[in-house]
ROBA-592635 format. One record per residue: x, z, y of N, C-alpha, C in turn; chain; residue number from 0; residue in one letter. Coordinates in steps of 0.1 Angstrom, whole numbers, m for minus. Example, Ala and Ser with C-alpha at 12.3 -4.5 7.8 and 13.67 -1.06 7.14 Angstrom:
<recs>
     n.u     n.w     n.v    ca.u    ca.w    ca.v     c.u     c.w     c.v   mol   seq   type
     132      78     m57     123      78     m45     132      78     m33     A     0      a
     128      71     m22     137      71     m11     129      79       0     A     1      s
</recs>
This chain:
<recs>
     n.u     n.w     n.v    ca.u    ca.w    ca.v     c.u     c.w     c.v   mol   seq   type
     218     m16      88     231      m9      86     229       5      79     A     0      x
     218      12      84     216      26      80     206      25      68     A     1      x
     201      13      65     190      13      54     194       7      42     A     2      x
     187      10      30     189       4      18     183     m10      18     A     3      x
     183     m18       7     177     m30       6     162     m29       6     A     4      x
     155     m40       6     140     m40       5     136     m35      m9     A     5      x
     128     m25      m9     124     m19     m22     109     m17     m24     A     6      x
     101     m20     m14      87     m19     m15      81     m27     m27     A     7      x
      72     m21     m34      67     m27     m47      52     m31     m44     A     8      x
      49     m43     m51      35     m48     m50      24     m38     m52     A     9      x
      25     m31     m64      14     m22     m67      15      m9     m59     A    10      x
      27      m5     m57      28       9     m50      26       9     m35     A    11      x
      31      m2     m28      29      m2     m13      23     m14      m8     A    12      x
      27     m26     m13      23     m39      m7       8     m41      m7     A    13      x
       2     m39     m19     m13     m41     m20     m20     m32     m11     A    14      x
     m16     m19      m9     m23     m11       0     m21     m15      15     A    15      x
      m9     m20      18      m6     m25      32     m14     m37      35     A    16      x
     m15     m47      24     m23     m58      26     m38     m55      29     A    17      x
     m44     m46      22     m58     m43      23     m61     m36      37     A    18      x
     m50     m28      42     m52     m22      55     m52     m33      66     A    19      x
     m43     m42      64     m41     m53      75     m55     m63      74     A    20      x
     m59     m65      62     m70     m74      60     m83     m67      65     A    21      x
     m84     m54      63     m95     m46      69     m94     m46      84     A    22      x
     m82     m45      90     m81     m46     104     m86     m60     110     A    23      x
     m82     m70     103     m87     m84     106    m102     m84     106     A    24      x
    m108     m79      95    m123     m80      94    m130     m72     105     A    25      x
    m123     m61     109    m129     m53     119    m129     m61     133     A    26      x
    m119     m69     134    m118     m77     146    m129     m88     146     A    27      x
    m132     m94     135    m141    m104     132    m155     m98     136     A    28      x
    m157     m86     133    m169     m79     134    m171     m72     148     A    29      x
    m161     m76     157    m161     m71     171    m159     m56     171     A    30      x
    m152     m50     161    m150     m35     162    m136     m33     168     A    31      x
    m127     m43     166    m114     m42     172    m105     m30     168     A    32      x
    m106     m26     156     m97     m15     152     m81     m19     153     A    33      x
     m74      m9     154     m59     m11     154     m54      m5     141     A    34      x
     m43     m10     136     m37      m4     124     m24       3     129     A    35      x
     m23      15     127     m11      23     132       0      22     121     A    36      x
      11      17     124      22      15     115      32      27     114     A    37      x
      30      36     123      39      48     123      51      46     132     A    38      x
      59      56     134      71      55     143      83      48     136     A    39      x
      91      41     145     103      35     141     114      41     150     A    40      x
     126      42     145     137      46     154     147      35     154     A    41      x
     151      31     167     160      20     170     172      24     177     A    42      x
     183      18     175     195      20     183     199       7     190     A    43      x
     199       5     202     202      m7     209     217     m10     207     A    44      x
     220     m22     203     234     m26     199     242     m27     212     A    45      x
     237     m32     223     243     m33     236     236     m24     246     A    46      x
     242     m12     250     235      m3     257     231      m7     271     A    47      x
     239     m16     276     235     m22     290     237     m37     290     A    48      x
     226     m43     285     227     m58     284     226     m65     298     A    49      x
     232     m76     298     231     m84     311     218     m90     312     A    50      x
     214     m93     325     201     m99     328     200    m112     319     A    51      x
     189    m113     312     186    m125     304     192    m125     291     A    52      x
     200    m115     287     206    m114     274     195    m108     264     A    53      x
     196    m114     252     186    m110     242     190     m96     237     A    54      x
     180     m87     236     183     m73     233     183     m71     217     A    55      x
     192     m66     212     193     m64     197     193     m50     193     A    56      x
     186     m46     183     186     m32     178     190     m30     164     A    57      x
     196     m20     160     199     m15     146     186      m7     143     A    58      x
     181      m9     131     169       0     127     174      12     120     A    59      x
     172      24     126     176      37     120     166      41     110     A    60      x
     153      40     114     142      43     104     130      34     106     A    61      x
     125      30      94     113      20      96     116       6      90     A    62      x
     127       4      83     131      m9      78     120     m15      69     A    63      x
     115      m7      60     106     m13      50      94     m18      56     A    64      x
      88     m10      66      76     m14      74      78     m26      82     A    65      x
      90     m26      89      93     m38      98      95     m51      89     A    66      x
     102     m49      79     105     m61      70      92     m67      63     A    67      x
      83     m57      59      70     m62      54      62     m68      63     A    68      x
      62     m64      76      53     m69      86      60     m84      90     A    69      x
      73     m85      90      80     m98      92      76    m108      81     A    70      x
      76    m103      69      72    m112      57      58    m117      59     A    71      x
      49    m108      63      34    m112      65      33    m122      76     A    72      x
      40    m119      87      40    m129      98      46    m142      94     A    73      x
      57    m141      86      63    m155      81      53    m162      73     A    74      x
      47    m155      63      37    m161      55      26    m168      62     A    75      x
      21    m161      72      10    m167      80      14    m179      87     A    76      x
      27    m179      93      32    m190     101      34    m203      92     A    77      x
      41    m199      80      44    m210      70      32    m216      64     A    78      x
      21    m208      62       9    m213      57       2    m223      67     A    79      x
       3    m219      79      m3    m227      90       4    m240      90     A    80      x
      18    m240      89      26    m252      89      22    m260      77     A    81      x
      21    m255      65      19    m263      53       5    m270      53     A    82      x
      m5    m263      60     m18    m269      61     m21    m277      74     A    83      x
     m10    m278      83     m11    m286      95     m22    m279     104     A    84      x
     m21    m265     104     m30    m258     113     m21    m252     124     A    85      x
     m23    m257     136     m14    m253     148     m19    m240     153     A    86      x
     m10    m230     154     m12    m217     160     m10    m216     175     A    87      x
     m18    m210     182     m17    m209     197      m8    m197     199     A    88      x
       1    m199     209      10    m188     214      18    m183     201     A    89      x
      24    m192     194      32    m187     182      45    m182     187     A    90      x
      50    m171     182      63    m166     186      73    m172     176     A    91      x
      86    m173     179      96    m178     170     101    m167     161     A    92      x
     103    m170     149     108    m159     139     123    m162     137     A    93      x
     128    m172     144     142    m175     143     149    m174     156     A    94      x
     162    m171     156     170    m170     169     174    m185     173     A    95      x
     181    m187     183     184    m200     188     194    m206     178     A    96      x
     202    m198     171     211    m204     160     204    m208     148     A    97      x
     190    m204     146     183    m208     134     182    m196     124     A    98      x
     189    m186     127     189    m173     118     176    m166     120     A    99      x
     172    m159     110     160    m151     112     163    m140     122     A   100      x
     153    m137     130     154    m126     141     156    m112     135     A   101      x
     150    m112     123     153     m99     115     165    m102     106     A   102      x
     175     m93     107     187     m96      98     190     m83      90     A   103      x
     200     m85      81     202     m74      71     217     m76      66     A   104      x
     223     m65      63     237     m66      58     236     m67      42     A   105      x
     224     m66      36     223     m67      22     220     m81      18     A   106      x
     218     m84       5     215     m96       0     201    m101       5     A   107      x
     193     m92      10     180     m96      16     181    m107      26     A   108      x
     192    m107      34     193    m117      44     192    m131      40     A   109      x
     198    m134      28     197    m147      22     183    m150      20     A   110      x
     175    m141      14     161    m143      11     153    m146      23     A   111      x
     156    m139      34     150    m141      47     152    m155      52     A   112      x
     165    m160      51     168    m174      55     160    m184      47     A   113      x
     160    m182      34     153    m191      26     138    m191      28     A   114      x
     132    m181      31     117    m180      34     114    m189      47     A   115      x
     123    m189      56     121    m196      68     125    m210      67     A   116      x
     134    m214      57     138    m227      56     132    m236      45     A   117      x
     128    m229      34     124    m236      22     108    m236      22     A   118      x
     102    m245      15      88    m244      13      85    m237       0     A   119      x
      73    m234      m4      70    m225     m15      75    m231     m28     A   120      x
      74    m244     m30      78    m250     m42      94    m248     m45     A   121      x
     100    m250     m33     115    m249     m34     119    m234     m38     A   122      x
     112    m224     m32     114    m210     m35     111    m207     m49     A   123      x
     100    m214     m55      96    m212     m69     107    m218     m78     A   124      x
     112    m228     m75     122    m235     m83     134    m227     m84     A   125      x
     138    m220     m73     150    m212     m74     148    m199     m80     A   126      x
     136    m192     m79     135    m178     m83     125    m176     m95     A   127      x
     116    m185     m96     106    m184    m107     110    m193    m119     A   128      x
     121    m189    m126     126    m197    m136     124    m190    m150     A   129      x
     119    m198    m159     116    m192    m172     129    m190    m180     A   130      x
     131    m179    m187     142    m177    m195     141    m186    m208     A   131      x
     152    m191    m212     152    m201    m223     147    m195    m236     A   132      x
     150    m183    m239     145    m177    m252     131    m171    m251     A   133      x
     129    m164    m240     116    m157    m239     105    m167    m235     A   134      x
     109    m178    m228     100    m189    m223      90    m183    m214     A   135      x
      94    m173    m206      86    m168    m195      95    m163    m184     A   136      x
      89    m160    m173      97    m156    m161     100    m142    m162     A   137      x
     112    m139    m159     116    m124    m159     114    m119    m145     A   138      x
     103    m111    m144      98    m106    m132     108     m98    m125     A   139      x
     116     m90    m132     127     m81    m126     138     m89    m119     A   140      x
     139    m102    m123     150    m110    m117     146    m115    m103     A   141      x
     133    m114     m99     129    m119     m86     130    m109     m76     A   142      x
     137    m112     m65     139    m101     m55     125     m97     m50     A   143      x
     123     m84     m47     111     m78     m43     107     m84     m29     A   144      x
     117     m89     m21     113     m94      m8     107    m108     m11     A   145      x
     111    m116     m21     105    m129     m24      91    m127     m30     A   146      x
      90    m117     m39      77    m114     m45      66    m110     m34     A   147      x
      71    m103     m24      61     m99     m13      57    m110      m5     A   148      x
      66    m119      m2      64    m131       6      54    m140      m1     A   149      x
      56    m142     m15      47    m151     m22      33    m145     m23     A   150      x
      33    m132     m25      20    m124     m26      12    m127     m13     A   151      x
      18    m125      m1      11    m128      11       7    m142      13     A   152      x
      16    m151      11      15    m165      12       2    m170       4     A   153      x
       2    m166      m8      m9    m171     m18     m22    m165     m13     A   154      x
     m23    m152      m9     m36    m147      m4     m41    m155       8     A   155      x
     m32    m157      18     m36    m164      30     m40    m178      26     A   156      x
     m33    m185      17     m38    m198      13     m52    m198       6     A   157      x
     m55    m188      m1     m67    m187      m8     m78    m187       2     A   158      x
     m77    m178      13     m87    m178      22     m88    m191      31     A   159      x
     m75    m197      35     m75    m210      42     m82    m220      35     A   160      x
     m80    m222      22     m85    m233      14    m100    m229      10     A   161      x
    m106    m219      15    m120    m215      12    m123    m213      m2     A   162      x
    m113    m208     m10    m116    m205     m24    m122    m192     m24     A   163      x
    m119    m182     m16    m126    m169     m15    m127    m165      m1     A   164      x
    m136    m157       2    m137    m151      16    m126    m140      17     A   165      x
    m124    m135      29    m115    m124      32    m121    m112      25     A   166      x
    m134    m110      26    m141     m98      20    m139     m98       5     A   167      x
    m140    m110      m2    m139    m111     m16    m124    m108     m20     A   168      x
    m114    m113     m13    m100    m111     m15     m98     m95     m14     A   169      x
    m104     m88      m4    m101     m74      m2    m107     m66     m14     A   170      x
    m118     m71     m20    m124     m64     m32    m115     m63     m44     A   171      x
    m107     m74     m47    m100     m74     m60     m85     m75     m58     A   172      x
     m80     m70     m48     m66     m70     m46     m58     m65     m58     A   173      x
     m62     m53     m62     m54     m46     m74     m56     m53     m86     A   174      x
     m68     m57     m89     m71     m63    m102     m63     m76    m104     A   175      x
     m60     m84     m94     m54     m97     m95     m41     m98     m87     A   176      x
     m35     m87     m84     m22     m87     m76     m11     m94     m83     A   177      x
     m10     m93     m96       2     m99    m103       1    m115    m103     A   178      x
     m12    m120    m104     m13    m135    m103      m8    m140     m90     A   179      x
      m9    m133     m79      m6    m138     m66       8    m136     m62     A   180      x
      17    m130     m70      31    m129     m67      41    m134     m78     A   181      x
      34    m139     m89      43    m143    m101      44    m159    m100     A   182      x
      40    m165     m89      44    m179     m87      33    m189     m93     A   183      x
      23    m185    m100      13    m194    m105       2    m197     m94     A   184      x
       4    m207     m86      m4    m211     m76     m12    m224     m78     A   185      x
     m13    m228     m91     m20    m240     m94     m34    m240     m89     A   186      x
     m40    m228     m89     m54    m227     m84     m57    m231     m70     A   187      x
     m46    m231     m62     m47    m235     m48     m51    m249     m45     A   188      x
     m49    m258     m55     m52    m271     m53     m67    m274     m54     A   189      x
     m74    m264     m58     m89    m265     m60     m96    m266     m46     A   190      x
     m90    m260     m36     m97    m259     m23     m90    m267     m12     A   191      x
     m97    m269      m1     m91    m277      10     m95    m269      23     A   192      x
     m86    m269      33     m89    m263      46     m99    m270      54     A   193      x
    m106    m263      62    m116    m270      72    m115    m263      85     A   194      x
    m124    m265      94    m124    m258     107    m124    m243     107     A   195      x
    m132    m238      96    m131    m223      95    m118    m218      92     A   196      x
    m110    m227      84     m96    m223      81     m88    m220      93     A   197      x
     m89    m229     102     m81    m228     115     m85    m215     123     A   198      x
     m98    m213     123    m103    m200     130     m98    m188     123     A   199      x
     m98    m188     109     m93    m176     102     m79    m174     105     A   200      x
     m70    m184     103     m55    m182     104     m51    m178     119     A   201      x
     m58    m184     128     m55    m180     143     m59    m166     145     A   202      x
     m71    m162     141     m76    m148     143     m67    m138     135     A   203      x
     m63    m142     124     m55    m133     116     m41    m132     122     A   204      x
     m36    m143     126     m22    m142     133     m23    m133     146     A   205      x
     m34    m135     153     m36    m126     166     m37    m111     161     A   206      x
     m44    m109     150     m44     m96     146     m30     m90     142     A   207      x
     m22     m98     136      m8     m93     133      m1     m91     146     A   208      x
      m2     m98     156       6     m97     168       1     m86     177     A   209      x
     m12     m84     178     m18     m75     187     m24     m62     181     A   210      x
     m27     m61     169     m33     m49     163     m25     m41     154     A   211      x
     m13     m45     150      m4     m37     143       4     m29     152     A   212      x
       4     m16     153      10      m8     163      21       0     159     A   213      x
      33      m1     163      44       7     160      47      16     172     A   214      x
      51      29     171      57      37     181      72      36     180     A   215      x
      78      30     189      93      29     189     100      40     196     A   216      x
     109      45     190     119      55     196     132      50     197     A   217      x
     137      47     209     150      41     211     161      52     215     A   218      x
     171      52     208     181      63     210     188      60     223     A   219      x
     193      71     229     200      70     242     215      71     239     A   220      x
     223      66     249     237      67     248     242      82     246     A   221      x
     250      83     236     255      97     232     249     102     220     A   222      x
     237      96     215     230     101     204     239      96     191     A   223      x
     239     103     180     246     100     168     236      93     159     A   224      x
     236      80     157     226      74     148     226      79     134     A   225      x
     239      80     129     241      85     114     235      99     111     A   226      x
     237     109     121     232     122     120     216     122     120     A   227      x
     211     113     129     197     113     131     191     106     117     A   228      x
     197      96     113     193      90     100     192     100      88     A   229      x
     203     108      88     204     118      78     193     129      78     A   230      x
     191     134      91     181     144      92     166     139      89     A   231      x
     164     127      93     151     120      91     148     118      76     A   232      x
     158     117      68     156     112      54     160     123      44     A   233      x
     166     135      49     171     145      40     161     155      36     A   234      x
     153     158      45     143     170      43     128     166      42     A   235      x
     126     153      39     112     148      39     105     152      26     A   236      x
      94     159      28      86     163      15      74     153      15     A   237      x
      74     144       5      63     133       5      50     139       3     A   238      x
      40     134      10      26     138       8      21     134      m6     A   239      x
      13     143     m11       6     139     m24      m6     131     m22     A   240      x
     m11     125     m33     m23     117     m32     m35     125     m27     A   241      x
     m35     138     m31     m47     147     m27     m46     149     m12     A   242      x
     m34     149      m6     m33     151       9     m38     138      16     A   243      x
     m35     127      11     m40     115      17     m55     113      16     A   244      x
     m60     117       5     m75     117       1     m81     126      11     A   245      x
     m77     137      13     m83     148      22     m84     141      37     A   246      x
     m72     136      41     m73     130      54     m82     118      55     A   247      x
     m83     110      45     m92      98      44    m106     103      45     A   248      x
    m109     113      38    m123     117      38    m128     125      50     A   249      x
    m119     133      55    m122     141      67    m124     133      80     A   250      x
    m116     121      80    m117     112      91    m131     106      92     A   251      x
    m138     106      81    m151     100      81    m162     110      82     A   252      x
    m159     122      84    m169     132      85    m175     134     100     A   253      x
    m186     138     102    m191     142     115    m183     154     119     A   254      x
    m177     154     131    m168     165     135    m176     180     133     A   255      x
    m189     179     135    m196     192     133    m196     198     119     A   256      x
    m193     188     110    m194     193      96    m179     197      90     A   257      x
    m169     194      97    m156     195      92    m152     209      88     A   258      x
    m156     220      97    m152     233      94    m159     238      80     A   259      x
    m172     235      79    m179     239      67    m174     232      55     A   260      x
    m171     219      56    m166     211      45    m152     216      40     A   261      x
    m144     219      51    m130     224      47    m131     237      39     A   262      x
    m141     246      41    m142     257      33    m144     254      19     A   263      x
    m151     243      16    m152     238       2    m139     233      m3     A   264      x
    m133     225       5    m120     219       1    m109     229      m1     A   265      x
    m110     240       5     m98     250       6     m92     251      m9     A   266      x
    m101     251     m19     m95     252     m33     m83     243     m35     A   267      x
     m84     230     m32     m74     220     m34     m61     223     m25     A   268      x
     m62     231     m15     m50     233      m6     m42     244     m12     A   269      x
     m46     251     m23     m38     261     m28     m25     257     m33     A   270      x
     m15     265     m32      m2     261     m37      m2     260     m52     A   271      x
     m11     266     m59     m12     263     m74     m14     250     m78     A   272      x
     m19     241     m69     m21     227     m73      m8     219     m70     A   273      x
       1     225     m64      14     218     m61      25     222     m72     A   274      x
      22     230     m80      31     234     m90      33     222    m101     A   275      x
      45     218    m103      47     206    m113      45     211    m128     A   276      x
      38     204    m135      34     207    m149      38     194    m157     A   277      x
      40     196    m170      43     185    m179      30     180    m186     A   278      x
      29     167    m186      18     160    m193      25     150    m202     A   279      x
      27     152    m214      35     143    m222      49     142    m217     A   280      x
      53     130    m214      67     129    m209      67     128    m193     A   281      x
      55     130    m187      54     130    m172      54     143    m167     A   282      x
      62     146    m157      63     158    m149      57     155    m135     A   283      x
      45     161    m132      39     158    m119      32     171    m114     A   284      x
      29     171    m101      22     181     m95       8     182    m102     A   285      x
       3     194    m104     m10     196    m109     m21     187    m103     A   286      x
     m20     187     m89     m30     180     m81     m30     165     m84     A   287      x
     m18     159     m86     m17     145     m90     m23     142    m104     A   288      x
     m21     151    m113     m26     150    m127     m41     151    m126     A   289      x
     m47     160    m118     m61     161    m116     m67     149    m110     A   290      x
     m61     144     m99     m68     132     m92     m68     120    m103     A   291      x
     m56     118    m111     m57     108    m120     m69     110    m131     A   292      x
     m70     122    m136     m81     125    m145     m94     123    m140     A   293      x
     m96     127    m127    m108     125    m119    m113     111    m118     A   294      x
    m103     102    m114    m107      89    m113    m110      82    m126     A   295      x
    m103      86    m136    m106      80    m150    m120      85    m154     A   296      x
    m124      98    m151    m137     103    m155    m148      97    m148     A   297      x
    m145      93    m134    m156      88    m126    m157      73    m128     A   298      x
    m147      66    m131    m147      51    m132    m147      46    m146     A   299      x
    m143      54    m156    m142      49    m169    m131      39    m171     A   300      x
    m121      38    m161    m110      29    m162     m97      36    m162     A   301      x
     m87      31    m170     m74      38    m171     m67      36    m156     A   302      x
     m61      47    m153     m53      47    m140     m39      52    m142     A   303      x
     m30      47    m133     m16      51    m134     m15      61    m122     A   304      x
      m2      65    m121       1      76    m110       8      69     m98     A   305      x
      11      56     m99      18      50     m88      10      47     m76     A   306      x
      m3      46     m78     m12      41     m66     m25      50     m66     A   307      x
     m23      62     m68     m36      71     m69     m44      70     m56     A   308      x
     m38      71     m45     m46      71     m32     m53      58     m30     A   309      x
     m45      47     m33     m53      34     m32     m65      33     m42     A   310      x
     m62      37     m54     m73      36     m64     m85      45     m60     A   311      x
     m82      56     m54     m93      65     m49    m101      57     m37     A   312      x
     m94      51     m28    m101      44     m18    m109      33     m24     A   313      x
    m104      25     m33    m112      15     m40    m124      20     m46     A   314      x
    m122      31     m54    m134      38     m60    m145      42     m50     A   315      x
    m140      49     m39    m149      54     m29    m157      43     m21     A   316      x
    m150      32     m19    m157      21     m11    m167      14     m19     A   317      x
    m167      15     m34    m177       9     m41    m189      16     m44     A   318      x
    m192      27     m37    m203      35     m38    m209      39     m24     A   319      x
    m221      43     m23    m226      47     m10    m218      58      m4     A   320      x
    m214      56       9    m205      66      15    m211      79      18     A   321      x
    m208      90      11    m214     103      13    m202     113      11     A   322      x
    m195     116      22    m183     124      22    m186     138      16     A   323      x
    m196     146      22    m199     159      17    m201     159       1     A   324      x
    m210     149      m3    m212     149     m17    m199     146     m26     A   325      x
    m190     138     m20    m177     134     m27    m169     146     m28     A   326      x
    m168     154     m17    m160     166     m16    m166     177     m27     A   327      x
    m179     178     m28    m184     187     m37    m181     183     m51     A   328      x
    m181     170     m54    m178     165     m67    m163     168     m71     A   329      x
    m154     165     m61    m140     168     m63    m137     182     m67     A   330      x
    m143     192     m60    m142     205     m62    m148     210     m75     A   331      x
    m160     204     m77    m165     207     m90    m157     204    m102     A   332      x
    m151     192    m101    m142     186    m111    m130     194    m111     A   333      x
    m124     199    m100    m112     206     m99    m113     220    m106     A   334      x
    m125     226    m104    m127     239    m111    m127     236    m126     A   335      x
    m134     226    m130    m134     223    m144    m121     220    m149     A   336      x
    m113     212    m142     m99     208    m147     m91     220    m148     A   337      x
     m92     229    m139     m84     241    m139     m87     250    m151     A   338      x
    m100     251    m154    m105     258    m165    m100     252    m179     A   339      x
    m101     238    m180     m97     231    m192     m82     232    m194     A   340      x
     m75     232    m184     m59     231    m185     m53     244    m185     A   341      x
     m60     255    m183     m54     268    m183     m58     276    m195     A   342      x
     m48     282    m201     m51     290    m213     m62     300    m211     A   343      x
     m72     301    m220     m84     309    m220     m83     320    m231     A   344      x
     m91     331    m229     m93     340    m240    m102     334    m250     A   345      x
    m101     339    m262    m111     334    m273    m125     334    m271     A   346      x
    m130     344    m262    m144     345    m261    m148     336    m248     A   347      x
    m140     329    m242    m143     320    m231    m149     308    m237     A   348      x
    m160     303    m231    m167     290    m235    m157     278    m235     A   349      x
    m147     277    m227    m137     267    m227    m125     270    m234     A   350      x
    m125     280    m242    m113     284    m250    m107     271    m258     A   351      x
    m116     264    m265    m112     254    m274    m108     241    m266     A   352      x
    m114     239    m254    m111     228    m245     m97     231    m240     A   353      x
     m94     243    m237     m80     246    m230     m70     244    m241     A   354      x
     m73     244    m254     m62     242    m264     m57     228    m263     A   355      x
     m65     218    m258     m60     204    m256     m47     204    m247     A   356      x
     m48     211    m237     m37     211    m227     m25     217    m233     A   357      x
     m27     228    m240     m16     235    m247      m9     228    m258     A   358      x
     m18     219    m265     m13     212    m276      m8     198    m271     A   359      x
      m8     195    m257      m3     183    m252     m12     171    m256     A   360      x
     m24     173    m256     m35     163    m259     m43     160    m246     A   361      x
     m36     158    m235     m43     157    m222     m51     145    m220     A   362      x
     m49     135    m229     m56     122    m228     m71     123    m228     A   363      x
     m75     135    m234     m90     138    m236     m95     144    m224     A   364      x
     m87     149    m214     m91     157    m203    m102     149    m195     A   365      x
    m100     136    m191    m111     129    m184    m125     130    m191     A   366      x
    m123     128    m204    m136     128    m212    m143     142    m211     A   367      x
    m134     153    m212    m140     166    m211    m146     169    m197     A   368      x
    m140     163    m187    m145     164    m173    m159     158    m172     A   369      x
    m160     146    m177    m173     138    m178    m183     146    m185     A   370      x
    m180     151    m197    m189     159    m205    m194     171    m197     A   371      x
    m184     178    m191    m187     189    m183    m197     186    m171     A   372      x
    m196     175    m165    m205     171    m154    m219     168    m160     A   373      x
    m219     161    m171    m231     157    m178    m239     169    m182     A   374      x
    m232     179    m187    m238     191    m192    m244     199    m180     A   375      x
    m236     199    m169    m241     206    m157    m253     200    m151     A   376      x
    m254     186    m152    m265     179    m147    m278     182    m155     A   377      x
    m276     183    m168    m287     186    m177    m293     200    m174     A   378      x
    m283     210    m172    m288     223    m169    m296     223    m156     A   379      x
</recs>
C-alpha cells in the first residue's frame, strides 16, 4: 500500500544480494554459521486485535524490496526442488489457504507473484520471453523485474543442483554471467542431472534462507500514523556512497587493535571535498564515486560502471590475498594522485599537464595516469 512496485535491478542490487546469501550458505557448510542481516522493516498490523487462531496480516511500511526479493528466492528454491523431485523437510507454504501468495501487492506485481507459484519455468518463458517480430530478439525492458529476478535465482539454483557448477564457482562469476541467467536461455541446464549431493545442497540452502536471513521487524502500535512514518523514513534519506560501504567492509576485517591507526590513514577520504559533485563527460557524480571507478579500472584493467561500484570492489578484493592495511594504503596513495591529477595545477607543478586532462574533459585517461603514477613510484 505504501510502497512502489518492484524495482530492484539484477546488476545494481540482485547480484550483490545473491552473493551475500550464497556466502552465508557456504559459511554454514563450513560450520561457521554466519547470519546475513537484512536490516529493519516496518510493519503495520491490519487487524490490531486478531482473534485466537486468526492469521495475522501486515502492511509493509518499509522494506518491501528486501521482503519481495527474499520471497522470490525462497519461491525459486521451493520450485526448483519440486521440478527436480527433491523433497524439502519442514517446508513452509508460500500460499494462503485460498491459493494466493502469502505476499500480496496492490500493483501489477501481484499477478507475477501468482504466476511464479502456479506456472513452471517454461510457461513463464512462453509468456514473458517473447522475441519481437522485427528485431528477432527478446525485449529485455518488457520483462517485469520481478520475473527477471525469479528466473535469475531459479537458474542459479538449478545449475548447482544439476552439478554443472559448485556454489563456490557460481559465486566467483555472478557479475560476468548474470545476464545469461535471467534472460531465459536455460538450454545449458539439460547438460547436468541431480544426485544425492543435490538434495543435500537444496535442503541446506533452504534452511539457510529460513534460519540465517535476519530481519529486525518494527510493528506500529495503535494510534501511530503509517503514512507520516513512511514519509519521514523516505524523505530525508541520504544514500551511502560506495566509498562509505568500502570503508565499512575493510574495517570489519581489521584487527580491532589496528583500527585507530588505519583510520588516521583513511581520514583523507572522509573529507567533505570528496562528496562534492563534479562533472565527468555527461555524468555528474560525487568525486569519491569517480575516484573509486578510476581506482578499480587502474587496478584491474577492466572497464567498470557506476551502478555497482561497491560490489565490483568486493569482487576485486576477494581475488587477491587479504591485506586490509595494504589495501587502505593503496587507496589513499591513489586518492592523493587522483586529487592531484583532477585539480588544476600551476605550470611549474610536475602534474600540470596531467591536470589538463580533467579540465579538458578527457577523464577516460585518468585510470591510466593513476597506474603510471604507481609504476613510477614503485621504480623510485
